[in-house]
C-alpha atoms as one frame of an Amber mdcrd trajectory, in Angstrom:
protein
  38.462  45.680 -28.547  41.420  44.518 -26.456  40.788  47.315 -23.913  37.151
  46.236 -23.660  38.141  42.629 -22.912  40.664  43.735 -20.270  38.025  45.948
 -18.627  35.522  43.047 -18.521  38.127  40.737 -16.926  39.066  43.361 -14.308
  35.386  43.967 -13.518  34.784  40.254 -13.022  37.850  39.995 -10.737  36.704
  42.930  -8.599  33.197  41.470  -8.258  34.704  38.126  -7.257  36.863  39.750
  -4.562  33.906  41.716  -3.179  31.788  38.563  -3.173  34.476  36.643  -1.233
  34.810  39.463   1.291  31.048  39.572   1.789  30.894  35.831   2.445  33.844
  36.109   4.835  32.195  38.891   6.842  28.888  37.021   6.975  30.620  33.863
   8.207  32.463  35.850  10.870  29.207  37.344  12.109  27.534  33.937  12.308
  30.467  32.488  14.279  30.283  35.307  16.803  26.538  34.957  17.421  26.659
  32.147  20.002  23.224  33.229  21.237  21.632  31.563  18.211  23.120  28.108
  18.820  22.028  25.404  21.268  25.434  23.918  22.019  29.111  24.052  21.233
  32.690  23.247  22.141  35.325  25.820  23.035  39.086  25.555  23.501  40.564
  28.406  25.488  43.333  29.698  27.694  42.381  31.365  30.961  44.160  33.509
  33.512  42.507  33.126  36.910  43.435  35.524  39.696  42.144  35.738  43.253
  42.243  39.208  44.772  41.774  37.660  48.225  44.932  35.532  48.115  46.865
  37.298  45.358  47.398  33.950  43.624  47.147  33.678  39.834  47.340  30.774
  37.422  47.108  30.141  33.689  45.122  27.078  32.612  43.707  25.467  29.494
  39.942  24.996  29.233  38.111  22.475  27.071  34.432  23.356  27.394  31.350
  21.602  26.034  28.043  23.277  26.805  24.377  22.881  25.941  21.598  25.311
  26.674  20.075  26.075  29.036  22.472  24.999  31.823  24.569  21.974  30.889
  28.337  22.332  30.873  31.360  20.034  30.941  34.749  21.638  31.508  38.163
  20.012  31.551  40.800  22.141  33.271  44.462  21.356  32.593  47.843  23.023
  33.004  49.742  24.398  30.012  51.638  21.090  29.999  48.418  19.087  29.782
  48.281  17.891  33.406  44.658  17.376  34.501  43.563  19.703  37.300  39.776
  19.267  37.342  36.865  17.692  35.467  33.670  19.670  36.067  30.105  18.798
  35.044  27.068  21.050  35.550  23.563  19.802  34.873  20.873  22.423  35.459
  21.306  23.396  39.132  23.571  20.505  40.120  27.333  20.344  39.837  29.990
  17.711  40.384  33.705  17.534  39.760  36.866  15.599  40.513  40.353  16.811
  41.372  42.651  14.013  40.094  45.809  15.107  41.930  44.021  15.308  45.293
  41.824  12.273  44.558  38.710  14.183  45.632  35.136  14.253  44.320  32.715
  17.120  45.035  28.981  17.213  44.338  26.022  19.390  45.265  24.006  22.428
  44.227  25.284  25.222  42.010  26.382  28.379  43.840  29.153  30.964  43.779
  31.102  28.754  46.198  30.599  25.439  44.426  33.757  25.572  42.257  36.080
  27.109  44.830  38.003  23.880  45.443  38.640  23.566  41.692  39.361  27.153
  40.617  40.173  28.853  43.951  37.672  31.634  43.264  34.006  32.123  44.132
  32.297  32.220  40.739  28.911  30.760  39.898  29.401  28.205  37.059  26.251
  29.539  35.394  28.162  32.773  34.803  30.834  30.840  32.917  28.196  29.122
  30.778  26.565  32.457  29.967  29.972  33.934  29.131  30.722  31.290  26.505
  27.236  31.519  24.967  27.330  35.337  24.994  24.016  35.489  26.779  22.597
  36.738  30.068  20.161  35.917  32.841  17.161  37.931  34.050  18.058  40.912
  36.262  21.473  41.284  34.610  22.190  44.787  33.307  23.611  44.459  29.775
  24.664  46.597  26.823  25.124  45.727  23.156  27.519  46.871  20.451  26.426
  46.520  16.800  23.654  44.171  17.854  25.926  41.842  19.851  26.108  41.720
  23.638  29.225  43.575  24.835  29.062  43.753  28.625  26.867  42.743  31.556
  26.716  43.212  35.299  25.039  40.729  37.631  23.034  41.783  40.722  25.992
  40.486  42.790  28.340  42.918  41.044  30.158  40.498  38.709  31.060  42.198
  35.419  31.364  40.383  32.079  32.908  41.881  28.953  33.223  40.391  25.466
  35.980  41.714  23.185  35.808  40.778  19.517  38.074  40.924  16.490  36.230
  41.386  13.179  33.030  40.225  14.876  34.496  37.018  16.283  34.664  36.705
  20.055  38.327  36.554  21.080  38.404  37.449  24.772  36.035  37.260  27.731
  36.651  39.182  30.954  34.875  38.219  34.178  35.677  40.526  37.068  34.364
  40.913  40.619  35.651  42.425  43.849  37.370  39.154  44.785  38.583  37.688
  41.455  39.416  38.205  37.805  39.176  35.730  34.933  40.546  36.501  31.457
  39.561  33.919  28.824  41.191  33.804  25.390  39.148  31.761  22.899  41.335
  29.579  20.656  38.805  27.391  18.838  35.048  26.985  18.596  32.823  24.387
  16.940  29.039  24.219  17.010  27.766  21.003  18.564  24.261  19.543  18.730
  24.650  15.896  19.754  25.356  15.252  23.428  25.666  11.923  25.212  23.901
  11.929  28.582  26.988  10.546  30.350  28.836  13.723  29.361  27.115  15.512
  32.247  28.129  12.881  34.800  31.599  12.413  36.270  33.044   8.912  36.563
  34.462   8.725  40.072  37.338   6.322  40.854  36.684   4.127  43.884  39.632
   5.484  45.862  38.500   9.137  45.627  37.165  10.811  48.785  33.692  12.310
  48.358  32.569  15.711  49.628  29.082  17.227  49.690  29.008  20.880  48.661
  27.229  23.154  51.111
């Protein structure tokens, strides 16, 4: 009788452990599937390297994005010093560089963020990288049902590396630059204030129109 009771208890414990593991794996899969959400907030570290100049820097990124093409990105040093505040709204982009007291605005292109990041990368590529999605004409492959790598018509390669299904690292590489993004935190977000996509420009900042 005692052996029977012990066996029942052990069986219940095993079932409980399996149940917890199943829930954990399901949650991990849902967190990694950014394609199914409409918006979110990411905290990340990024190594940005220009092959043209040989310069490299490590920055912190605080990104808020909403599909299809809305993105706000705060770029700071590891010590928390503000380097750039960038806002993309559809095909328009604007940003300020606090240290230089400069404000840039214009149309989205591969050159539009050069003054901020010192590389020629289309901000729409960054948005797609965080959402784990792609644009038409991109050549992409999937691993276990999740997008794993893409190549744009311009030759920019994106790779997503995951740990237990959760996206941990994003690589964006072209002939002229390399960006390695390490995701630290993610939270799904659905409410966005309209002013989030507009940069408040101090009166003493010089303004530049992006070409």
